[in-house]
N, CA, C and O atoms as a GROMACS GRO file, in nm:
protein
  560
    1MET      N    1   0.084  -0.119   0.000
    1MET     CA    2   0.000   0.000   0.000
    1MET      C    3   0.088   0.125   0.000
    1MET      O    4   0.196   0.125   0.058
    2PRO      N    5   0.041   0.229  -0.065
    2PRO     CA    6   0.118   0.354  -0.068
    2PRO      C    7   0.125   0.417   0.072
    2PRO      O    8   0.032   0.407   0.152
    3THR      N    9   0.238   0.480   0.099
    3THR     CA   10   0.254   0.558   0.221
    3THR      C   11   0.223   0.704   0.188
    3THR      O   12   0.274   0.759   0.091
    4VAL      N   13   0.139   0.764   0.270
    4VAL     CA   14   0.092   0.900   0.246
    4VAL      C   15   0.114   0.983   0.372
    4VAL      O   16   0.100   0.934   0.484
    5ARG      N   17   0.149   1.110   0.352
    5ARG     CA   18   0.156   1.206   0.463
    5ARG      C   19   0.035   1.296   0.458
    5ARG      O   20  -0.012   1.334   0.350
    6LEU      N   21  -0.015   1.331   0.575
    6LEU     CA   22  -0.127   1.424   0.583
    6LEU      C   23  -0.104   1.519   0.699
    6LEU      O   24  -0.038   1.485   0.797
    7THR      N   25  -0.158   1.638   0.686
    7THR     CA   26  -0.139   1.741   0.787
    7THR      C   27  -0.274   1.797   0.829
    7THR      O   28  -0.359   1.827   0.746
    8LYS      N   29  -0.291   1.810   0.959
    8LYS     CA   30  -0.409   1.875   1.018
    8LYS      C   31  -0.362   2.006   1.080
    8LYS      O   32  -0.265   2.007   1.156
    9ARG      N   33  -0.430   2.116   1.048
    9ARG     CA   34  -0.397   2.248   1.101
    9ARG      C   35  -0.506   2.291   1.197
    9ARG      O   36  -0.624   2.283   1.166
   10VAL      N   37  -0.464   2.336   1.314
   10VAL     CA   38  -0.555   2.392   1.414
   10VAL      C   39  -0.492   2.520   1.469
   10VAL      O   40  -0.376   2.550   1.442
   11GLN      N   41  -0.570   2.593   1.545
   11GLN     CA   42  -0.521   2.714   1.609
   11GLN      C   43  -0.555   2.711   1.756
   11GLN      O   44  -0.654   2.652   1.797
   12PHE      N   45  -0.471   2.776   1.835
   12PHE     CA   46  -0.501   2.796   1.976
   12PHE      C   47  -0.439   2.927   2.021
   12PHE      O   48  -0.344   2.976   1.960
   13SER      N   49  -0.494   2.982   2.126
   13SER     CA   50  -0.444   3.107   2.183
   13SER      C   51  -0.388   3.077   2.321
   13SER      O   52  -0.446   3.000   2.398
   14ALA      N   53  -0.274   3.138   2.351
   14ALA     CA   54  -0.213   3.116   2.482
   14ALA      C   55  -0.122   3.233   2.514
   14ALA      O   56  -0.072   3.303   2.426
   15GLY      N   57  -0.102   3.253   2.643
   15GLY     CA   58  -0.012   3.357   2.690
   15GLY      C   59   0.114   3.296   2.746
   15GLY      O   60   0.116   3.180   2.787
   16HIS      N   61   0.222   3.375   2.746
   16HIS     CA   62   0.347   3.327   2.804
   16HIS      C   63   0.440   3.444   2.830
   16HIS      O   64   0.418   3.557   2.786
   17ARG      N   65   0.544   3.413   2.904
   17ARG     CA   66   0.653   3.506   2.928
   17ARG      C   67   0.782   3.429   2.904
   17ARG      O   68   0.802   3.324   2.965
   18LEU      N   69   0.866   3.479   2.819
   18LEU     CA   70   0.996   3.416   2.800
   18LEU      C   71   1.088   3.465   2.910
   18LEU      O   72   1.127   3.581   2.915
   19PHE      N   73   1.120   3.372   2.999
   19PHE     CA   74   1.193   3.408   3.120
   19PHE      C   75   1.254   3.282   3.178
   19PHE      O   76   1.183   3.183   3.202
   20ASN      N   77   1.383   3.284   3.201
   20ASN     CA   78   1.451   3.173   3.266
   20ASN      C   79   1.480   3.216   3.409
   20ASN      O   80   1.558   3.310   3.429
   21PRO      N   81   1.422   3.150   3.510
   21PRO     CA   82   1.442   3.192   3.648
   21PRO      C   83   1.586   3.178   3.697
   21PRO      O   84   1.622   3.233   3.801
   22GLU      N   85   1.669   3.106   3.623
   22GLU     CA   86   1.810   3.092   3.661
   22GLU      C   87   1.892   3.213   3.619
   22GLU      O   88   2.009   3.226   3.657
   23LEU      N   89   1.832   3.302   3.539
   23LEU     CA   90   1.902   3.421   3.493
   23LEU      C   91   1.848   3.545   3.564
   23LEU      O   92   1.736   3.544   3.615
   24SER      N   93   1.926   3.650   3.566
   24SER     CA   94   1.881   3.777   3.625
   24SER      C   95   1.779   3.842   3.533
   24SER      O   96   1.766   3.805   3.416
   25ASP      N   97   1.708   3.939   3.587
   25ASP     CA   98   1.614   4.015   3.504
   25ASP      C   99   1.685   4.080   3.386
   25ASP      O  100   1.632   4.085   3.275
   26GLU      N  101   1.806   4.131   3.411
   26GLU     CA  102   1.883   4.195   3.305
   26GLU      C  103   1.921   4.094   3.196
   26GLU      O  104   1.909   4.123   3.077
   27GLU      N  105   1.966   3.976   3.237
   27GLU     CA  106   2.004   3.874   3.139
   27GLU      C  107   1.882   3.829   3.058
   27GLU      O  108   1.891   3.812   2.937
   28ASN      N  109   1.769   3.810   3.126
   28ASN     CA  110   1.647   3.772   3.056
   28ASN      C  111   1.608   3.881   2.957
   28ASN      O  112   1.567   3.850   2.845
   29GLY      N  113   1.619   4.005   2.997
   29GLY     CA  114   1.585   4.116   2.908
   29GLY      C  115   1.673   4.119   2.785
   29GLY      O  116   1.625   4.143   2.674
   30ARG      N  117   1.804   4.095   2.804
   30ARG     CA  118   1.895   4.093   2.688
   30ARG      C  119   1.864   3.975   2.597
   30ARG      O  120   1.870   3.987   2.474
   31LEU      N  121   1.833   3.861   2.656
   31LEU     CA  122   1.811   3.740   2.577
   31LEU      C  123   1.676   3.740   2.506
   31LEU      O  124   1.669   3.706   2.388
   32TYR      N  125   1.570   3.777   2.577
   32TYR     CA  126   1.434   3.764   2.523
   32TYR      C  127   1.369   3.897   2.486
   32TYR      O  128   1.259   3.897   2.432
   33GLY      N  129   1.435   4.008   2.514
   33GLY     CA  130   1.380   4.138   2.478
   33GLY      C  131   1.245   4.163   2.544
   33GLY      O  132   1.224   4.127   2.660
   34LYS      N  133   1.155   4.226   2.469
   34LYS     CA  134   1.023   4.260   2.525
   34LYS      C  135   0.943   4.137   2.562
   34LYS      O  136   0.846   4.148   2.637
   35CYS      N  137   0.980   4.020   2.512
   35CYS     CA  138   0.907   3.897   2.545
   35CYS      C  139   0.932   3.854   2.690
   35CYS      O  140   0.864   3.765   2.741
   36ALA      N  141   1.030   3.916   2.757
   36ALA     CA  142   1.057   3.888   2.898
   36ALA      C  143   0.979   3.980   2.991
   36ALA      O  144   0.996   3.972   3.113
   37SER      N  145   0.895   4.065   2.937
   37SER     CA  146   0.818   4.158   3.018
   37SER      C  147   0.742   4.083   3.128
   37SER      O  148   0.679   3.981   3.100
   38PRO      N  149   0.747   4.133   3.252
   38PRO     CA  150   0.681   4.062   3.363
   38PRO      C  151   0.532   4.034   3.341
   38PRO      O  152   0.479   3.938   3.396
   39GLY      N  153   0.465   4.118   3.262
   39GLY     CA  154   0.323   4.095   3.237
   39GLY      C  155   0.294   3.988   3.134
   39GLY      O  156   0.180   3.945   3.118
   40GLY      N  157   0.397   3.945   3.063
   40GLY     CA  158   0.378   3.845   2.959
   40GLY      C  159   0.306   3.901   2.838
   40GLY      O  160   0.281   4.021   2.829
   41HIS      N  161   0.273   3.814   2.747
   41HIS     CA  162   0.201   3.850   2.625
   41HIS      C  163   0.142   3.723   2.568
   41HIS      O  164   0.162   3.615   2.624
   42GLY      N  165   0.068   3.733   2.460
   42GLY     CA  166   0.005   3.614   2.404
   42GLY      C  167   0.016   3.606   2.254
   42GLY      O  168   0.056   3.701   2.187
   43HIS      N  169  -0.020   3.490   2.202
   43HIS     CA  170  -0.018   3.465   2.059
   43HIS      C  171  -0.141   3.384   2.019
   43HIS      O  172  -0.198   3.311   2.101
   44ASN      N  173  -0.180   3.398   1.896
   44ASN     CA  174  -0.273   3.305   1.833
   44ASN      C  175  -0.187   3.208   1.754
   44ASN      O  176  -0.147   3.236   1.640
   45TYR      N  177  -0.158   3.096   1.815
   45TYR     CA  178  -0.068   2.997   1.756
   45TYR      C  179  -0.138   2.919   1.646
   45TYR      O  180  -0.257   2.891   1.654
   46ARG      N  181  -0.061   2.884   1.543
   46ARG     CA  182  -0.108   2.792   1.440
   46ARG      C  183  -0.026   2.664   1.457
   46ARG      O  184   0.097   2.668   1.462
   47LEU      N  185  -0.095   2.552   1.465
   47LEU     CA  186  -0.031   2.423   1.485
   47LEU      C  187  -0.061   2.333   1.367
   47LEU      O  188  -0.177   2.310   1.333
   48ASP      N  189   0.045   2.282   1.304
   48ASP     CA  190   0.032   2.184   1.196
   48ASP      C  191   0.088   2.052   1.248
   48ASP      O  192   0.202   2.044   1.293
   49VAL      N  193   0.006   1.949   1.242
   49VAL     CA  194   0.045   1.815   1.285
   49VAL      C  195   0.047   1.726   1.161
   49VAL      O  196  -0.056   1.709   1.096
   50THR      N  197   0.163   1.670   1.129
   50THR     CA  198   0.178   1.586   1.011
   50THR      C  199   0.201   1.442   1.051
   50THR      O  200   0.289   1.410   1.131
   51LEU      N  201   0.119   1.354   0.994
   51LEU     CA  202   0.130   1.210   1.015
   51LEU      C  203   0.166   1.143   0.885
   51LEU      O  204   0.149   1.200   0.777
   52GLU      N  205   0.215   1.022   0.897
   52GLU     CA  206   0.246   0.939   0.781
   52GLU      C  207   0.196   0.799   0.809
   52GLU      O  208   0.198   0.753   0.923
   53GLY      N  209   0.151   0.732   0.706
   53GLY     CA  210   0.108   0.594   0.724
   53GLY      C  211   0.066   0.532   0.594
   53GLY      O  212   0.059   0.597   0.490
   54GLU      N  213   0.037   0.404   0.602
   54GLU     CA  214  -0.009   0.332   0.484
   54GLU      C  215  -0.155   0.364   0.458
   54GLU      O  216  -0.237   0.370   0.549
   55LEU      N  217  -0.184   0.384   0.333
   55LEU     CA  218  -0.320   0.411   0.289
   55LEU      C  219  -0.402   0.284   0.307
   55LEU      O  220  -0.368   0.178   0.253
   56ASP      N  221  -0.511   0.294   0.381
   56ASP     CA  222  -0.600   0.180   0.402
   56ASP      C  223  -0.683   0.161   0.275
   56ASP      O  224  -0.757   0.252   0.237
   57PRO      N  225  -0.673   0.045   0.209
   57PRO     CA  226  -0.746   0.028   0.083
   57PRO      C  227  -0.897   0.027   0.101
   57PRO      O  228  -0.971   0.058   0.008
   58ARG      N  229  -0.943  -0.009   0.219
   58ARG     CA  230  -1.087  -0.013   0.244
   58ARG      C  231  -1.146   0.126   0.264
   58ARG      O  232  -1.253   0.156   0.212
   59THR      N  233  -1.074   0.212   0.342
   59THR     CA  234  -1.128   0.345   0.373
   59THR      C  235  -1.073   0.455   0.282
   59THR      O  236  -1.134   0.561   0.268
   60GLY      N  237  -0.956   0.429   0.219
   60GLY     CA  238  -0.891   0.532   0.140
   60GLY      C  239  -0.822   0.638   0.224
   60GLY      O  240  -0.786   0.744   0.174
   61MET      N  241  -0.801   0.608   0.354
   61MET     CA  242  -0.742   0.706   0.447
   61MET      C  243  -0.622   0.644   0.519
   61MET      O  244  -0.612   0.522   0.533
   62VAL      N  245  -0.533   0.730   0.564
   62VAL     CA  246  -0.429   0.690   0.658
   62VAL      C  247  -0.490   0.689   0.797
   62VAL      O  248  -0.481   0.590   0.869
   63VAL      N  249  -0.551   0.800   0.833
   63VAL     CA  250  -0.631   0.813   0.955
   63VAL      C  251  -0.750   0.901   0.919
   63VAL      O  252  -0.746   0.977   0.823
   64ASN      N  253  -0.852   0.889   0.995
   64ASN     CA  254  -0.971   0.970   0.975
   64ASN      C  255  -0.941   1.111   1.028
   64ASN      O  256  -0.905   1.127   1.145
   65PHE      N  257  -0.955   1.213   0.943
   65PHE     CA  258  -0.927   1.351   0.985
   65PHE      C  259  -1.010   1.391   1.107
   65PHE      O  260  -0.960   1.464   1.193
   66ALA      N  261  -1.133   1.347   1.115
   66ALA     CA  262  -1.218   1.381   1.230
   66ALA      C  263  -1.161   1.320   1.358
   66ALA      O  264  -1.162   1.384   1.463
   67GLU      N  265  -1.113   1.197   1.350
   67GLU     CA  266  -1.053   1.133   1.467
   67GLU      C  267  -0.921   1.201   1.504
   67GLU      O  268  -0.891   1.218   1.622
   68LEU      N  269  -0.842   1.240   1.404
   68LEU     CA  270  -0.718   1.312   1.431
   68LEU      C  271  -0.748   1.446   1.498
   68LEU      O  272  -0.681   1.484   1.594
   69GLU      N  273  -0.849   1.516   1.449
   69GLU     CA  274  -0.887   1.643   1.509
   69GLU      C  275  -0.929   1.624   1.655
   69GLU      O  276  -0.894   1.706   1.741
   70GLU      N  277  -1.002   1.519   1.683
   70GLU     CA  278  -1.044   1.490   1.820
   70GLU      C  279  -0.922   1.461   1.908
   70GLU      O  280  -0.917   1.506   2.022
   71THR      N  281  -0.826   1.386   1.856
   71THR     CA  282  -0.704   1.358   1.932
   71THR      C  283  -0.628   1.486   1.962
   71THR      O  284  -0.581   1.506   2.074
   72ILE      N  285  -0.615   1.573   1.863
   72ILE     CA  286  -0.546   1.701   1.883
   72ILE      C  287  -0.622   1.786   1.984
   72ILE      O  288  -0.561   1.852   2.069
   73ARG      N  289  -0.753   1.786   1.976
   73ARG     CA  290  -0.833   1.862   2.073
   73ARG      C  291  -0.806   1.811   2.215
   73ARG      O  292  -0.777   1.889   2.306
   74ARG      N  293  -0.815   1.679   2.232
   74ARG     CA  294  -0.801   1.618   2.365
   74ARG      C  295  -0.659   1.633   2.420
   74ARG      O  296  -0.640   1.668   2.536
   75GLU      N  297  -0.559   1.606   2.336
   75GLU     CA  298  -0.421   1.601   2.383
   75GLU      C  299  -0.349   1.736   2.383
   75GLU      O  300  -0.252   1.754   2.457
   76VAL      N  301  -0.396   1.831   2.301
   76VAL     CA  302  -0.327   1.959   2.291
   76VAL      C  303  -0.420   2.076   2.326
   76VAL      O  304  -0.394   2.149   2.421
   77LEU      N  305  -0.527   2.093   2.250
   77LEU     CA  306  -0.608   2.213   2.267
   77LEU      C  307  -0.668   2.222   2.408
   77LEU      O  308  -0.666   2.330   2.468
   78ASP      N  309  -0.719   2.112   2.461
   78ASP     CA  310  -0.775   2.117   2.596
   78ASP      C  311  -0.670   2.154   2.700
   78ASP      O  312  -0.704   2.207   2.805
   79ARG      N  313  -0.545   2.126   2.672
   79ARG     CA  314  -0.436   2.154   2.766
   79ARG      C  315  -0.374   2.293   2.746
   79ARG      O  316  -0.336   2.358   2.843
   80PHE      N  317  -0.365   2.339   2.619
   80PHE     CA  318  -0.290   2.460   2.586
   80PHE      C  319  -0.377   2.582   2.558
   80PHE      O  320  -0.335   2.694   2.588
   81ASP      N  321  -0.495   2.564   2.502
   81ASP     CA  322  -0.574   2.676   2.453
   81ASP      C  323  -0.623   2.765   2.567
   81ASP      O  324  -0.677   2.716   2.666
   82HIS      N  325  -0.603   2.894   2.551
   82HIS     CA  326  -0.643   2.996   2.649
   82HIS      C  327  -0.584   2.970   2.787
   82HIS      O  328  -0.649   2.987   2.890
   83LYS      N  329  -0.458   2.927   2.786
   83LYS     CA  330  -0.386   2.901   2.911
   83LYS      C  331  -0.260   2.988   2.914
   83LYS      O  332  -0.214   3.038   2.812
   84ASN      N  333  -0.207   3.004   3.035
   84ASN     CA  334  -0.076   3.065   3.053
   84ASN      C  335   0.025   2.950   3.047
   84ASN      O  336   0.025   2.863   3.134
   85LEU      N  337   0.109   2.949   2.947
   85LEU     CA  338   0.201   2.838   2.926
   85LEU      C  339   0.304   2.827   3.037
   85LEU      O  340   0.357   2.718   3.061
   86ASN      N  341   0.334   2.936   3.106
   86ASN     CA  342   0.430   2.932   3.215
   86ASN      C  343   0.375   2.864   3.339
   86ASN      O  344   0.450   2.801   3.414
   87THR      N  345   0.243   2.875   3.362
   87THR     CA  346   0.189   2.833   3.492
   87THR      C  347   0.076   2.731   3.485
   87THR      O  348   0.049   2.665   3.585
   88GLU      N  349   0.010   2.716   3.370
   88GLU     CA  350  -0.109   2.633   3.366
   88GLU      C  351  -0.098   2.505   3.284
   88GLU      O  352  -0.191   2.425   3.282
   89VAL      N  353   0.012   2.485   3.216
   89VAL     CA  354   0.023   2.372   3.124
   89VAL      C  355   0.130   2.276   3.176
   89VAL      O  356   0.250   2.307   3.170
   90ASP      N  357   0.087   2.161   3.225
   90ASP     CA  358   0.181   2.064   3.282
   90ASP      C  359   0.291   2.025   3.185
   90ASP      O  360   0.406   2.007   3.227
   91ALA      N  361   0.260   2.012   3.058
   91ALA     CA  362   0.359   1.971   2.958
   91ALA      C  363   0.470   2.074   2.942
   91ALA      O  364   0.575   2.044   2.885
   92MET      N  365   0.449   2.196   2.992
   92MET     CA  366   0.548   2.303   2.978
   92MET      C  367   0.622   2.330   3.110
   92MET      O  368   0.707   2.419   3.114
   93ARG      N  369   0.590   2.257   3.215
   93ARG     CA  370   0.653   2.282   3.346
   93ARG      C  371   0.804   2.274   3.335
   93ARG      O  372   0.860   2.178   3.282
   94GLY      N  373   0.870   2.376   3.388
   94GLY     CA  374   1.016   2.378   3.391
   94GLY      C  375   1.080   2.420   3.260
   94GLY      O  376   1.203   2.420   3.249
   95LEU      N  377   1.000   2.455   3.160
   95LEU     CA  378   1.053   2.495   3.030
   95LEU      C  379   1.026   2.642   3.004
   95LEU      O  380   0.922   2.695   3.043
   96VAL      N  381   1.118   2.708   2.939
   96VAL     CA  382   1.089   2.842   2.888
   96VAL      C  383   0.996   2.822   2.769
   96VAL      O  384   1.031   2.747   2.677
   97PRO      N  385   0.879   2.885   2.767
   97PRO     CA  386   0.779   2.854   2.663
   97PRO      C  387   0.808   2.920   2.527
   97PRO      O  388   0.728   2.997   2.476
   98THR      N  389   0.924   2.887   2.472
   98THR     CA  390   0.958   2.930   2.337
   98THR      C  391   0.878   2.846   2.238
   98THR      O  392   0.824   2.741   2.275
   99ALA      N  393   0.870   2.891   2.115
   99ALA     CA  394   0.802   2.812   2.012
   99ALA      C  395   0.867   2.675   1.998
   99ALA      O  396   0.799   2.575   1.973
  100GLU      N  397   1.000   2.670   2.013
  100GLU     CA  398   1.072   2.544   2.001
  100GLU      C  399   1.029   2.445   2.110
  100GLU      O  400   1.000   2.329   2.082
  101ASN      N  401   1.026   2.493   2.235
  101ASN     CA  402   0.985   2.406   2.346
  101ASN      C  403   0.838   2.367   2.335
  101ASN      O  404   0.801   2.255   2.373
  102ILE      N  405   0.755   2.456   2.286
  102ILE     CA  406   0.613   2.424   2.267
  102ILE      C  407   0.599   2.311   2.165
  102ILE      O  408   0.520   2.219   2.186
  103ALA      N  409   0.674   2.319   2.055
  103ALA     CA  410   0.667   2.214   1.953
  103ALA      C  411   0.708   2.078   2.010
  103ALA      O  412   0.642   1.978   1.982
  104VAL      N  413   0.814   2.074   2.087
  104VAL     CA  414   0.860   1.948   2.146
  104VAL      C  415   0.756   1.895   2.246
  104VAL      O  416   0.726   1.776   2.248
  105ALA      N  417   0.701   1.984   2.329
  105ALA     CA  418   0.600   1.942   2.427
  105ALA      C  419   0.476   1.886   2.359
  105ALA      O  420   0.420   1.785   2.403
  106ILE      N  421   0.433   1.950   2.252
  106ILE     CA  422   0.315   1.902   2.179
  106ILE      C  423   0.344   1.767   2.116
  106ILE      O  424   0.259   1.678   2.118
  107TRP      N  425   0.463   1.749   2.060
  107TRP     CA  426   0.502   1.619   2.005
  107TRP      C  427   0.485   1.510   2.112
  107TRP      O  428   0.425   1.406   2.086
  108LYS      N  429   0.536   1.536   2.233
  108LYS     CA  430   0.529   1.438   2.341
  108LYS      C  431   0.385   1.407   2.380
  108LYS      O  432   0.355   1.295   2.419
  109CYS      N  433   0.297   1.505   2.370
  109CYS     CA  434   0.155   1.482   2.400
  109CYS      C  435   0.088   1.397   2.291
  109CYS      O  436   0.005   1.312   2.322
  110LEU      N  437   0.125   1.419   2.166
  110LEU     CA  438   0.057   1.354   2.054
  110LEU      C  439   0.116   1.218   2.016
  110LEU      O  440   0.041   1.127   1.982
  111ASP      N  441   0.246   1.204   2.022
  111ASP     CA  442   0.313   1.086   1.965
  111ASP      C  443   0.252   0.952   2.009
  111ASP      O  444   0.234   0.865   1.924
  112PRO      N  445   0.219   0.934   2.135
  112PRO     CA  446   0.163   0.804   2.173
  112PRO      C  447   0.017   0.784   2.133
  112PRO      O  448  -0.040   0.678   2.157
  113ASN      N  449  -0.044   0.885   2.073
  113ASN     CA  450  -0.190   0.883   2.055
  113ASN      C  451  -0.238   0.894   1.911
  113ASN      O  452  -0.357   0.918   1.890
  114VAL      N  453  -0.151   0.878   1.812
  114VAL     CA  454  -0.193   0.902   1.675
  114VAL      C  455  -0.201   0.776   1.588
  114VAL      O  456  -0.221   0.787   1.467
  115ALA      N  457  -0.185   0.659   1.647
  115ALA     CA  458  -0.192   0.535   1.568
  115ALA      C  459  -0.329   0.528   1.501
  115ALA      O  460  -0.428   0.571   1.559
  116PRO      N  461  -0.336   0.473   1.380
  116PRO     CA  462  -0.234   0.396   1.310
  116PRO      C  463  -0.132   0.481   1.236
  116PRO      O  464  -0.038   0.426   1.178
  117GLY      N  465  -0.147   0.612   1.235
  117GLY     CA  466  -0.047   0.697   1.171
  117GLY      C  467   0.077   0.709   1.258
  117GLY      O  468   0.075   0.673   1.376
  118ARG      N  469   0.185   0.758   1.199
  118ARG     CA  470   0.309   0.786   1.271
  118ARG      C  471   0.332   0.936   1.265
  118ARG      O  472   0.327   0.996   1.158
  119LEU      N  473   0.358   0.995   1.380
  119LEU     CA  474   0.385   1.138   1.385
  119LEU      C  475   0.516   1.168   1.312
  119LEU      O  476   0.618   1.107   1.341
  120VAL      N  477   0.512   1.262   1.220
  120VAL     CA  478   0.627   1.298   1.138
  120VAL      C  479   0.679   1.436   1.177
  120VAL      O  480   0.800   1.459   1.183
  121GLU      N  481   0.586   1.529   1.202
  121GLU     CA  482   0.628   1.666   1.224
  121GLU      C  483   0.522   1.743   1.302
  121GLU      O  484   0.401   1.725   1.281
  122VAL      N  485   0.569   1.828   1.391
  122VAL     CA  486   0.485   1.925   1.461
  122VAL      C  487   0.543   2.062   1.428
  122VAL      O  488   0.662   2.087   1.449
  123ARG      N  489   0.458   2.150   1.377
  123ARG     CA  490   0.498   2.286   1.341
  123ARG      C  491   0.416   2.384   1.422
  123ARG      O  492   0.293   2.380   1.418
  124VAL      N  493   0.483   2.471   1.495
  124VAL     CA  494   0.416   2.572   1.577
  124VAL      C  495   0.456   2.709   1.526
  124VAL      O  496   0.574   2.745   1.526
  125ALA      N  497   0.356   2.786   1.481
  125ALA     CA  498   0.380   2.923   1.435
  125ALA      C  499   0.319   3.017   1.538
  125ALA      O  500   0.198   3.018   1.559
  126GLU      N  501   0.406   3.096   1.602
  126GLU     CA  502   0.352   3.194   1.696
  126GLU      C  503   0.318   3.324   1.625
  126GLU      O  504   0.235   3.402   1.673
  127THR      N  505   0.380   3.347   1.511
  127THR     CA  506   0.346   3.457   1.421
  127THR      C  507   0.365   3.404   1.278
  127THR      O  508   0.406   3.290   1.259
  128ASP      N  509   0.335   3.488   1.181
  128ASP     CA  510   0.356   3.446   1.042
  128ASP      C  511   0.504   3.427   1.010
  128ASP      O  512   0.539   3.360   0.914
  129THR      N  513   0.591   3.487   1.090
  129THR     CA  514   0.734   3.482   1.060
  129THR      C  515   0.817   3.406   1.162
  129THR      O  516   0.937   3.386   1.141
  130ASN      N  517   0.758   3.363   1.273
  130ASN     CA  518   0.829   3.287   1.377
  130ASN      C  519   0.766   3.148   1.388
  130ASN      O  520   0.659   3.132   1.445
  131ILE      N  521   0.836   3.049   1.334
  131ILE     CA  522   0.781   2.914   1.323
  131ILE      C  523   0.886   2.814   1.370
  131ILE      O  524   1.002   2.822   1.329
  132ALA      N  525   0.845   2.720   1.455
  132ALA     CA  526   0.934   2.613   1.501
  132ALA      C  527   0.881   2.480   1.451
  132ALA      O  528   0.761   2.454   1.456
  133THR      N  529   0.971   2.395   1.403
  133THR     CA  530   0.936   2.264   1.352
  133THR      C  531   1.014   2.158   1.429
  133THR      O  532   1.135   2.171   1.448
  134TYR      N  533   0.944   2.054   1.475
  134TYR     CA  534   1.008   1.943   1.546
  134TYR      C  535   0.968   1.812   1.479
  134TYR      O  536   0.851   1.790   1.449
  135ARG      N  537   1.067   1.727   1.456
  135ARG     CA  538   1.043   1.600   1.387
  135ARG      C  539   1.080   1.479   1.473
  135ARG      O  540   1.097   1.369   1.420
  136GLY      N  541   1.093   1.498   1.602
  136GLY     CA  542   1.124   1.386   1.691
  136GLY      C  543   1.272   1.364   1.704
  136GLY      O  544   1.352   1.412   1.623
  137GLU      N  545   1.307   1.290   1.806
  137GLU     CA  546   1.448   1.258   1.830
  137GLU      C  547   1.504   1.172   1.719
  137GLU      O  548   1.439   1.076   1.676
  138GLY      N  549   1.622   1.205   1.673
  138GLY     CA  550   1.687   1.126   1.571
  138GLY      C  551   1.634   1.144   1.431
  138GLY      O  552   1.674   1.073   1.339
  139ALA      N  553   1.543   1.240   1.413
  139ALA     CA  554   1.489   1.264   1.277
  139ALA      C  555   1.598   1.327   1.192
  139ALA      O  556   1.683   1.402   1.241
  140ASP      N  557   1.594   1.294   1.062
  140ASP     CA  558   1.695   1.355   0.974
  140ASP      C  559   1.647   1.485   0.916
  140ASP      O  560   1.719   1.549   0.840
   0.00000   0.00000   0.00000
């Protein structure tokens, strides 16, 4: 059977502050600029989740898009949407909530839950020009 990749795009809104508590306020300011502001800020994130798998000859699908959307809702949106990533999202505990760390955290939430597809890529866009892509450990 042919192997096919498919991508589901969703959006979520969340607030965060880029701040490493191991650094001084001055160091955080130099490193993260206005994103280190004590009041934080927010984004309307765009999330692309790409799976790969064998095309099922009976259904014509790798996975059902509706089921994939439900998995993303349960594993990501219910946890991340309209939350403060610094304080309210367990998957982000102890991490500076950069787009890069968000992509890795979302991968860890989704990877065990997308069968029969295989997770290939998680793309997190916090703006149209700031995008992080994660393809799992050992990906080429």
